[in-house]
C-alpha positions in Angstrom: 53.9 -21.0 -61.3 51.2 -23.4 -60.1 52.4 -26.3 -58.0 50.7 -29.4 -56.7 51.1 -28.0 -53.2 49.4 -24.7 -54.1 46.5 -26.6 -55.7 46.1 -28.7 -52.6 46.1 -25.6 -50.5 43.5 -23.9 -52.6 41.3 -27.0 -52.4 41.7 -27.0 -48.6 40.5 -23.4 -48.3 37.2 -24.5 -49.7 37.0 -27.7 -47.6 35.4 -26.7 -44.3 35.8 -30.3 -43.0 39.6 -29.7 -42.7 40.7 -27.8 -39.5 42.1 -24.4 -40.4 45.5 -25.1 -38.9 45.8 -28.3 -41.0 44.8 -26.8 -44.4 48.2 -25.7 -45.6 50.3 -27.8 -43.2 53.2 -29.7 -44.9 52.9 -32.4 -42.4 49.4 -33.2 -43.7 50.3 -33.0 -47.4 53.7 -34.8 -47.2 53.9 -36.1 -43.6 52.1 -38.8 -41.6 48.9 -36.7 -41.1 48.3 -37.2 -44.9 47.0 -40.6 -44.0 44.2 -39.2 -41.8 40.6 -38.4 -42.8 39.0 -35.0 -42.2 37.2 -36.5 -39.2 40.5 -37.8 -37.7 42.2 -34.5 -38.4 39.5 -32.7 -36.5 39.9 -35.1 -33.5 43.7 -34.8 -33.6 43.6 -31.0 -33.9 41.5 -30.7 -30.7 44.2 -32.6 -28.8 47.2 -31.0 -30.5 49.1 -27.7 -29.8 51.6 -25.7 -31.8 54.7 -24.2 -30.3 57.9 -22.5 -31.4 61.1 -23.4 -29.6 64.5 -21.7 -29.7 67.7 -23.3 -30.9 69.3 -25.4 -28.2 66.0 -26.3 -26.5 65.8 -30.0 -25.5 62.7 -31.7 -27.0 63.2 -35.3 -25.9 65.7 -36.6 -23.4 67.3 -40.0 -23.7 65.4 -42.7 -21.8 62.6 -40.2 -21.1 59.1 -41.7 -21.0 57.2 -40.9 -24.2 53.9 -39.1 -23.5 53.6 -37.1 -26.8 54.7 -37.0 -30.4 55.3 -34.1 -32.8 55.3 -33.1 -36.4 58.1 -30.8 -37.3 56.6 -27.9 -39.1 59.8 -25.8 -39.7 63.4 -25.8 -38.6 65.8 -28.6 -37.9 66.2 -31.1 -35.0 69.4 -32.9 -34.2 69.3 -36.4 -32.6 72.2 -37.3 -30.3 73.4 -40.2 -28.2 75.5 -39.8 -25.1 78.0 -42.2 -23.7 78.4 -42.9 -20.0 81.4 -40.6 -19.7 79.4 -37.7 -21.2 80.7 -37.8 -24.7 78.0 -37.0 -27.2 77.6 -37.9 -30.9 75.1 -36.5 -33.4 73.4 -39.5 -35.0 70.8 -37.8 -37.1 68.9 -34.8 -38.3 65.2 -34.3 -38.9 63.4 -31.6 -40.9 59.9 -30.6 -41.8 57.6 -32.5 -42.1 59.3 -35.4 -40.3 57.6 -37.1 -37.4 59.4 -36.7 -34.1 59.2 -39.7 -31.7 59.2 -43.5 -31.7 55.7 -45.1 -31.7 55.5 -48.5 -30.0 58.3 -47.6 -27.6 57.7 -46.5 -24.0 60.9 -44.4 -23.7 63.1 -42.4 -26.1 66.3 -44.0 -27.3 67.9 -40.6 -28.3 68.2 -37.0 -27.2 66.4 -34.6 -29.5 67.3 -30.9 -29.5 66.2 -28.0 -31.7 69.2 -27.2 -33.9 67.4 -24.0 -35.1 64.3 -22.1 -34.2 61.8 -24.9 -34.7 58.0 -25.0 -35.0 56.2 -28.2 -33.8 52.7 -29.5 -33.7 52.5 -31.8 -30.7 49.8 -34.3 -29.7 49.4 -36.9 -26.9 50.7 -40.4 -27.4 47.3 -41.8 -26.5 45.6 -39.9 -29.4 48.1 -41.2 -32.0 47.8 -44.8 -30.6 44.0 -44.6 -31.0 44.3 -43.4 -34.6 46.9 -46.0 -35.5 44.3 -48.7 -34.5 41.7 -47.0 -36.7 43.9 -46.2 -39.7 46.1 -48.8 -41.4 47.3 -46.0 -43.7 48.7 -44.1 -40.7 50.6 -47.2 -39.6 52.0 -47.5 -43.2 53.1 -43.9 -43.2 54.9 -44.3 -39.9 56.5 -47.5 -41.1 57.6 -45.8 -44.4 59.3 -43.0 -42.4 61.1 -45.6 -40.2 62.3 -47.4 -43.3 63.4 -44.1 -44.9 65.4 -43.2 -41.8 67.0 -46.7 -41.8 68.0 -46.2 -45.5 69.4 -42.7 -44.6 71.3 -44.1 -41.7 72.9 -46.8 -43.9 73.8 -44.2 -46.5 75.4 -42.0 -43.7 77.4 -45.0 -42.5 78.9 -45.2 -46.0 79.7 -41.5 -45.9 81.4 -41.7 -42.6 83.2 -45.0 -43.3 84.4 -44.5 -46.8 84.4 -40.9 -48.0 87.2 -38.5 -47.6 86.9 -35.2 -45.7 85.9 -33.2 -48.9 83.2 -35.7 -49.8 81.9 -35.8 -46.3 81.4 -32.0 -46.1 79.9 -31.9 -49.6 77.5 -34.8 -48.6 76.5 -32.8 -45.5 75.6 -29.7 -47.6 73.7 -31.9 -50.0 71.7 -33.4 -47.1 70.7 -29.9 -45.9 70.0 -28.7 -49.4 67.6 -31.5 -50.1 65.7 -31.2 -46.8 65.6 -27.5 -45.7 63.3 -25.2 -47.6 65.7 -23.5 -50.0 63.5 -20.4 -50.5 63.6 -18.7 -53.9 65.3 -20.6 -56.8 66.9 -18.3 -59.3 67.1 -18.8 -63.1 70.6 -20.2 -62.6 69.2 -23.0 -60.3 70.9 -21.6 -57.2 69.7 -22.9 -53.8 70.2 -20.9 -50.6 69.9 -22.0 -47.0 71.3 -21.3 -43.6 73.3 -24.1 -42.0 71.4 -25.5 -39.1 74.5 -26.6 -37.2 77.6 -24.8 -35.9 81.0 -25.7 -37.3 81.6 -27.7 -34.1 78.4 -29.7 -34.6 79.2 -30.3 -38.2 82.6 -31.6 -37.2 81.0 -33.9 -34.6 78.4 -35.2 -37.2 81.1 -35.9 -39.8 83.8 -37.2 -37.5 86.2 -34.4 -38.5 87.9 -31.5 -36.7 86.5 -28.0 -36.9 89.6 -26.9 -38.8 89.1 -29.6 -41.4 85.4 -28.6 -41.9 86.4 -25.0 -42.3 89.2 -25.9 -44.8 86.9 -28.1 -46.9 84.2 -25.4 -47.0 86.8 -22.9 -48.2 87.8 -25.3 -51.0 84.2 -25.6 -52.1 83.9 -21.8 -52.1 87.2 -21.4 -54.0 85.9 -23.9 -56.6 82.8 -21.8 -57.1 80.5 -24.6 -56.0 79.2 -22.6 -53.1 79.4 -19.1 -51.7 79.2 -18.4 -47.9 77.6 -15.3 -46.4 77.7 -14.3 -42.8 79.4 -17.6 -41.9 76.3 -19.7 -42.0 74.3 -18.7 -45.1 75.2 -21.0 -48.0 74.4 -20.5 -51.7 74.8 -23.6 -53.9 75.5 -22.3 -57.4 75.2 -25.7 -59.1 73.7 -28.7 -57.4 75.2 -31.1 -60.0 78.7 -30.0 -59.1 77.9 -30.4 -55.4 76.6 -34.0 -56.0 79.7 -34.8 -58.0 82.0 -33.4 -55.2 80.1 -35.5 -52.6 81.0 -38.7 -54.4 77.4 -39.8 -54.6 
């Protein structure tokens, strides 16, 4: 089946002005780099580097001076805040092609850690600052992502404050299903993905105990809404039923 993304990718193959690494990059088609011209992409690609990091790797430390930003190319990143006594809370998740970092701030306000094996395209802060001055469209894209993250944070406040345990777990699965690349979609509309967080992290994110998270996952499996393979591989048999169970 021909998709808009595949059409764009084929066009890029014949566009010699676009850097090779950028031609099929989702961060360019759907992320902030989509606001850049071919000339700007060439300049940014010369200053950027791609790397793959293992799960558990720290990407940004709280209060760390910001000297570079990244586009998430694949994988998932968890954002956390730490209290003075060492207690930690997961406050957000980011996925491809999200922009990792806070423009206009000298230091990070959160810890960022790779929740899974994650691929990043990183570039110096100075390069982005220069391009923001040159491109109002880039500023708009960054502003739009900030607003989207604000909307998501407000929605998650509702989930944590008003939903019961079953709705919280279903909402979490719905969040992952809508953001992580689900792979092949069968004729039955099934979506499959690996959980990017451990049971302990899910419990932390939802404000539940590990036992409650496991119990609610078991209920979803018993209801036929999901199946679980190898503890972390989830298959959603019917998205509409998952949405209904989430209380959305």
